[in-house]
C-alpha positions, 0 to 999 in steps of 0.5 A: 486430515493427512499432511506432512506438517506433523512437526508442528504442535496441534495449536499451530495447525488449523483445519477443522474450523472452516470459518477461521480457515476461510478468514485466514485464506483471504485479504480485503478483496471480495472478488475471489472465492477461497478454498484452502487446505488449512492454516499453519502458524510457525513461530520461527524462521526454522519452522518456516523452513521446515514447512517449505521443505515438507511442502516441496517434498510433497508438491504442496502449495503455500500462501503467505498470510500477514495482516491480510489488508491487501487489495489485490488478492495477493493473500488469497488461497483458492486452490487447496493451498496451505496458508502460512500465517505469520501472526505468531512470529511477532517478536521485537528482537532488538532496537538499536539507537546506534544503528537507527534500526529495529529488528523484528519478526515479520508478524509484528503489526506495523503500528506496534513497530512504529510505537516501539520506535517512538519509545526510543525517540526514533521514527518509522515514517511509512504511514497508511490507513492499515498500519493498525492491522497490517504486518511489517512483513506484508508491508515489505512484500508489497512495498507499501507506500502511503501519504509520506512518500513525497518526504520519506520514500516507500517501504523499500527505502527503509529495509536494511536487512532481510531473512527469507526462506526460499521455495526449497526451504533454504534460509538466506540472510540478505545484507545484514543491515549494512549501509555499504555492501558492494558485493554483487547483486542485492537480493534483498531488493528482489524480495521487496514487492515480490508478494510472497512469490520468491520466498517467505520474509521471516525477519527484518531489520528496518531503518529508522529516522528522527521523529518529525517536529510539530506537524500542521496542515494547509487545506486548499480549494483549487479550481484546476489541476494545472493550478494544483501542480503550481501549488505542488511545485511551490510546496515542494521547493519552499516548504518542509513538506511531509505530504501533498494529498488531493481529493475531489468534491465528490470524495469530500461530499461522501465524507461529509454525508457519512460522518455528518461533517461540516464543509471545511471551506466556504467555497465549493471547489472541484479539487482540494489539496491537503498539504502537511508540513513540519514546523521547526528549524526556521519554519514556524506558524507565521511562515505557514500563514505566509505560504497560505497567502502566497497560494491566494496571491498567485491565484492558484487557490480560491479558498483555504485554511490552516491548522494552528493546533493539534485538534485542527490538524487532526480534523482537517486530515479526517476529510482525506483519511475518511474517504475510503471508509466513507465509500466502502458501503458503496462497493467500490471497484478500486484502481490504484495507478501511478503516472508522472506528476507532470502528466496528472492533469491530462490523465485525470481529464482522460479518466473522467471525460473519455474512460468513464464517458460511456458509464455515466451511471457510475460515480467515480471518486478520485483521491491520491498522493499527488506528491508521488503521482499515485491516484486512487480511482474508485468506481462506485456500484449503482445500488440497483446494478448486480455485482457481476454486471458491475465488475464486468463494466469495470473490467471493460473500463480497465482496458481503456484505462490501462491503454492510457497508462501504457501510452504514458509510461505509468503503472497499473499498480502504484502500491497495492501490488499485482496479486490476482486482481491485476495479473491479467493486466501486467503487460500494460506496465511490463514488457514481454522481456521484463516478464520473462526475466521475472518468471526466470527469477521466480523459478530460480527461487521457487523451482516447483512454483509452490510459493503463492502460486498464480499471483503476479503471472 
């Protein structure tokens, strides 16, 4: 195949192995067909710059590829684009205990970054299910969230500096890891969550913090969502809170069935809350027990238990962490939305009793990071329903669901991004004026529109 990327060595270009090309041309979404021209494997920022300049001069489009764990089609190449995989850019460049930071190339696997931080008695606190396969560059490009946002914030809050390559091949070094830099626009934050549409993130300086002390969890069975929020307010104000997670009885039943796990509590409840806390600094296991008793005394919870060792801690977390894996064979159609925490009870009532009222043959598994207002809504495909019919039904639901999101000022995507999947619904979360400004920013950084074309807009 003729192409302008001859400055790369043969092992940095993949075109003939069609199965491998397809592998690099898609993410975890299953709705989109892929069709790319080939895969490029740069090893440095300078090589990424050369690739972009060659593509710019020859009017070729490029799609960034990290760990490809996204759920919105943001890493899909479907129109003969060239895929640029950053997996060979996987060097840890520097760890600084003085600056509490780690500098890495964008292709470093998130779990490896976290392990390197711990070796140096520091901690990268962003935690989600795909840390073992996602790349840190992709985490930043999608502003990854996860279970610890209530304590530590999103990935954005830990980005101290970025090196990026724009759509013309220009290399920009943004913020240089400074804590204070009051010199106009902070372009660094434009690239966080930009899904590869403004440029390639090639190198990052990530801030670190001290590792948490011993972690333990409380699991509660709750009868109503209003009482669940009572539990949250108390937990946020009185406990050294790390995570506040919710899942429904249906989600729990799927985990127990697939993994042959026993009921975690004696009572059956419509909602379950998993509360993770950090012991130490005056908060010990006795106070954890007192907190559990307080939920009962206030009639917020009808049942509950707590972990007293690491084995029990790990086991209780499994009831929450194994939900996605347990429902994966049931072909879930996933929606990842965000609303104000105070609006969650009414919003869930609308979801279950209005949005899906006409679709009672479709099971809906709900779970989420209640501590930051993020809900994962998983519609499960009935076994006998053709896939095309199922997707059409879910898209019909989307319009009603997102109307409600727009009405209460929420977001159609809390942490999965927009990509191809949510692109038709962007107007439900962004005004026409906002979208116009975003498009102008895209043109400023990528004047020919060659970077991840067709995503977001």
